[in-house]
N, C-alpha and C positions, 0 to 999 in steps of 0.2 A: 503495500500500499504506500502511496506517495504521501509526502509532508502536506503537500496541497488538500489532498483528499481527508486527511485527518483535521487538517485547519477548519475546511469547510462542515466537519461534521462537529467539531467541539463548538464551531461560531454558533451554530443553530440551536445547540444545548443551552449555549448562554443566553442567547436572546430569549429564548423560552421561559429561562428563569428569571430574567429581567422582568418579564412581564406578568408572571406570577407575582415577583415582588412588588410590582406596581399596583396590583389588586389588593394585596396581603396588608400593604402598606396603610392603606385606608383606613382599615380598621385597629391599627396602633393607636394610642394615646399621644396626646400631641407633643409630649415631651420627647416622644422616642420616634417621631416622624423625620424629624430632621436627619438623624442617625440613619434612618431607612433609606431616605432620599438619598443620601452621600452614597450608600452602599449599592443603591440601584444604578447610580451614575457610573460608578465603579466597574459594576458589573457589564453595562452598556458597551463601555469606552473598550474593556477588553475584550468583548465579542467583535467589536468592531476592527479590533487591530487583527484578530485573528481572520476576519472576513477580507481584511487587506491584503494579509499573507496569502490568502485563497485565491483571490480573483484578481490580484493587483498585477498579474504578469503583463496585462497590455499597457499599464501605465510606465513613463519614464523610471528606470530603478532607483534613483534617488527619491522620486516621489515616493513610490511604494513603501522605500524602507522608511522616510521620513513619516509617511501616515500611520505606519504600523508601530514603529517605536513611540511616536508622539501618543497616541492612543492608548497603549498599555501602558506606559508610565503614569499620565495623566490618570489611569484607571486604579495603579495602586496607590496614588496619591488621593484619589478620591475615598478608598479603602481606608487609609490612614485618617483622612476626616471624620468617615463614619465612625470608627474606634473613639476618637476624641470626644465626637458629640454623644455618643452612648457614655462616655465615663462625664458628661458634665462641663466638657470644654469646646471653645469654640476654635474654629480654625482659622488661621491665619496667613496673610497674604505670603509672607516669607515662606511658608509650607512649598510654595510652588517651585522654589529655587532648585532643589534636588532635579525636579522634572524638567525646569528650563536647562540645567546642565546637561543632562543627558539628551535632551531634544538638540541642543546645539552642538553636543558630539557626535550626534547620530549626523545632521546635516554635513558636519565638517568633515566625518570620514568617510562620508559615502558620496559627497559632490565635489569638495575641494581637493582633499588627498586622500583618496579612497584607500581603505584600510582594516578589513573586517576583522582583525585581532585587537585593536584599539576601539574599534567601535563597541565591540561585544564586552572589552573590558570596561569601558566607561559605562555603557547602559545596566550590564550585572551588577556594578557597582553601586549603582543608582536603586537599582532591584532591592539589593539586600539591605541597602539603608533603610528605605522606607517599609519594608517587611520587619527588621528590627525594631524600629521605630514603634510601628503597630504592636509587636510582642510586648514592649517593655510597656505600654500605654494600657494595655490588657491587664498585664499582671499587676499594674499600680491600682487600675481601676477596679480589679476585681478581686483586690487582696483581703477584704472582708467579707466578701460575698461571693466567693469562688464557687462555680457552677460547673458540671461536666462540659457544657457547651462551650463555658469559655476556655475551659482546658483544651478543648478538640478544636477551636479557631486557632488559640496560641500554637497547638500542634500543626496545624494544616500552615500556618503562616512559617512555622520553622522548617516543615517538609519543603517547602517551595524555597527557601531561603538557602537550605544546605543544597538543593539538587542545583540551583543556580550557580553555587560555587564549584558543584562537580563539573557542572556542564562546562563553565568557563575555564577549568583545568582541563578538559577534555578538548577542547577547541584550542587551546595555547600549545598543548600538546601534539595536535596533529600536522601542525606545520601548515597550516590552510594559507592559499594564496590571498591577498587584497581585495579579490573579485569573488571570494566564495560567496555562493548564494544560500542563504539560511531557509529559505522555501521549498529547496529541494530536498530529495530523500539520500544523498549522497554521504551521510553521516547518521549515526544513531542518534546523537542529540536531537537532531531536526525531526525525528519521528517521537520521540520521547516526550520534547517540550510541549507540543500542544495538548496532551492528554496531562500533565503537571499543571498546566495552566487551567485547566477546568476545576482543579481543585478549588481554588477560591472562589469563581463565581459559581459553583455546585453545592460543591459538598460544603463551602464557606459560607454560603447564602443560607442554605439550611442550620447550621450552626448560630449563626447571626441570629436568624428568626427564633431559635432556641432560646439564644440568650436573652432575647427580648421578653419571650414568656417567661421566664426565670424572673426577670427583672418585676413584670407584672405581677407573679404569683407572692413574690414576698412582699409588694407593695400590698396587695389585696392580705394579706396575713397580718400585716404591721395596721393596717388601718381596722382590721377585725378586733384587734387587741389594743388598739388605743383609743382614750378617750378625744373625742374632735374639739373641745373644748380648751384642754387644759395641757393635751400632748402626754398626762399620763397614761400608764396603763389602764385599762378599764377593768370591770368584775371580772370579766372572763379569765382574762391575762392572769390577775390576780388570782383567782381561784386554782388556776391550773399550778402557777409556781409555789403557793402555798401547800395545797396538797403533797406534792413533791418535796417540799421543804418539810413539812412534817414527818412524812413517812423515812424519809432520811435521819430527822431528829430522834424518831423512836430507835430505830435500828442502832444508831450511834451513841442514844444517850446523851446528844447536846440538847445545849438551852436554844429557846425558841419562846415568842412573844407576839403576840399581835395585840395591835392598839386600833381603836376604832374613835376617829376624831371627826368632829361635827361644828359648824359655824354656828355660834350664838347668834339667834333673832335675825337669822337669813333672812325669812320672810319680811320682817321690817326693811330691811334693806332693800328688798325688790319693790315692796310697795311704796316706799318713800322717793325713791331715787330712780326707780325703773329698773326694767329685767335688763336693760343693756349693761348698767353699772351692776346690777347682778352678776354677770357673767364676767364683767373684767374683775369683779371682786374674787370670783372663783379662781380665774388664772391667776390673780395675785396671791392667794391663797396657796394654791398648788404650788408657785414657784418657791415662796418661803420654805414649804414642806418640803419639797424637792431638794433644796439646797441644804436642810438641815438633815436629810435622810440619805445623802450622797454615800457617806461613808459607814452607815448604820443599818440601812435595811432597803426594802422597795415599798414604795408609796403608789397608791393607786387611788382614783375616784372610783368610788364604788356607788355613789347614790347621789341624789340632787346637790346637797352640800356635805356630803359625807365621804371623808377619806379613810383609808385603812394602810395602816403601816406594817408589814411584816418583818421581824427583828429576830434575823438568824444569828445564832452563836452569840446572843448576849445575855447576860445573867441577869435575874429580875433587879436589881438595884440598877444595872447598866440601862435595861430597857425603860424603867422608869424616867432614868435621868435625862435618856434621849427624848423620851416622848415630853418630859418638861420643856427642854429646849425647843421643840418644836413649837409648843404654846407659847413661850415668850418669844420667840422669834415673830410669830404672826401680830400678837398683841403689839409688840413693840417696832414693828413695819408699817410706816404710814401708809395708808390707802387713801391717794387722791385722783379722783377721776375728773379733775380739772374745775370743779367748781368750788367743793368744800370736802375735806378729809372726813372720812368715815371710819368711825372706829371698828374693828374686829377682833374678835377674841374668839377663842376654840374651847368646847369642853371635850373630854377624851376617856374613854376607858379601856383599861389593860389589864391581859391575861395572860400569863405564863403557862408554858407546857407543865402539866403535870399527870394527873391520871386520866385525861382525855384520850377516848379510843380514836376520836377523828378530827379533824381540823375542824370542822363544823361546831363540835363541843367547844373546843376554847374561843372560837369567833361567837357564839353564841354567850360566853361569860363576858366577853369584852362589851359585846352589846349591853349587857346587863348594866355592866358597870357605868357604859356611858349615860344609860338612862338614871341611875342614881347621881352622877355628875351634874345632868340637867336637873333632875327633880331638886337638888341640895342648891341651886342657884348658880349654876352655869360658870364658865370662866374657871374651870378647877378639872383636876384628872383623878377619877375613883380607879381604885385597884380592886380586880376580881379575887373574890375568896376562892380558896383554892375547893377542888371538885374532891368529894367525899364518896369513898374513902380513898385515902393518898398515900403510898408507901412513904414518902418523903417529900416535907414541905417544901416548896419552892419561892413563894412569896409568902412571909410572914404578914397576917393579917392587920392593914392598916388604916386608919380612916382618911375620908376623904380629902384631898391637900386644894386649900384654896390658894391659887396662884396671885390672886390681886383680889384687893379688897375694892367693893362696889363695882362687881361686873356690868360692863356695857349693855344695856337693855335694848 
């Protein structure tokens, strides 16, 4: 089979793949469409390059070489831009410089001083640079969210990069003349090259779309586990983590505590200042609690004005001290919505793991303690008594602790 025939077949495959990508990209979220558009442009440009090799024989040879090399190197540049866009970066005009160098060298060594060896050396160097840059960008962008699809795409870029080096070494070792025709079938790389070139436009496109799908799946999972207003984990995410932590604490006999916190007189805030201010107050309290819970536990919004804190690895006294710091942090952090400061305080109930058989039992004790704190006047912390029977006491019974005289009403 001649190289021109292979280039014809692979160019048709690439065009078909590019058209499929056009249709699929319409269903992608807005933030992923620029990356898909860049990948589509890259696929179409490489397909055009292969088509020029296949059908460009009637053209003047420098024109054919210029058209093929220019479209292929610009296609790889578009792939690099697609990876950057996927990773949240914008393509810059300076990134066209490697392509411009390859095109200029292709023109010079095919039109001014024909030299196949120098032309293939310059073009191969730029190809490898672009693929290496794409690999580095992929590794950086997926470091925390690595997926099988991103690793596959990295592998494809790496394989094409290595083959480009092998092909360059083969051509340089063959002693080919300056007028050697790459599109003929007189050397084995000429037959293998079009097949290798299909990896990125065909297999790479599939991997790229799977990578987009993985991004969407992670976004949906995050949205399902996150409270839209405060950005904190929601009740579902908290319950899953709490159950896992409770089971682990029981197996290892580790300390574990849970606290339920509620904004005092939150209905008054909504009725007096409006629900928009109420939402701002919730976000303000969430920020204060998250700052305090950063090194001590998991904080979640589990109700309208209710927050729950999971304190893993903290002993009873440490857990109580941590929750007291949270209450004081909210009380002393001014909440000013632009008109007048709105005083905010919290009531809290806390329970430590003791004889509870499930996390729900411990959470129920914390809820009851919160009710006692509210009933006793708010702006205070109440500690749950131990369940009965308990083999060893965890928190000695103590009276509700008022944190501030004259709670805000």
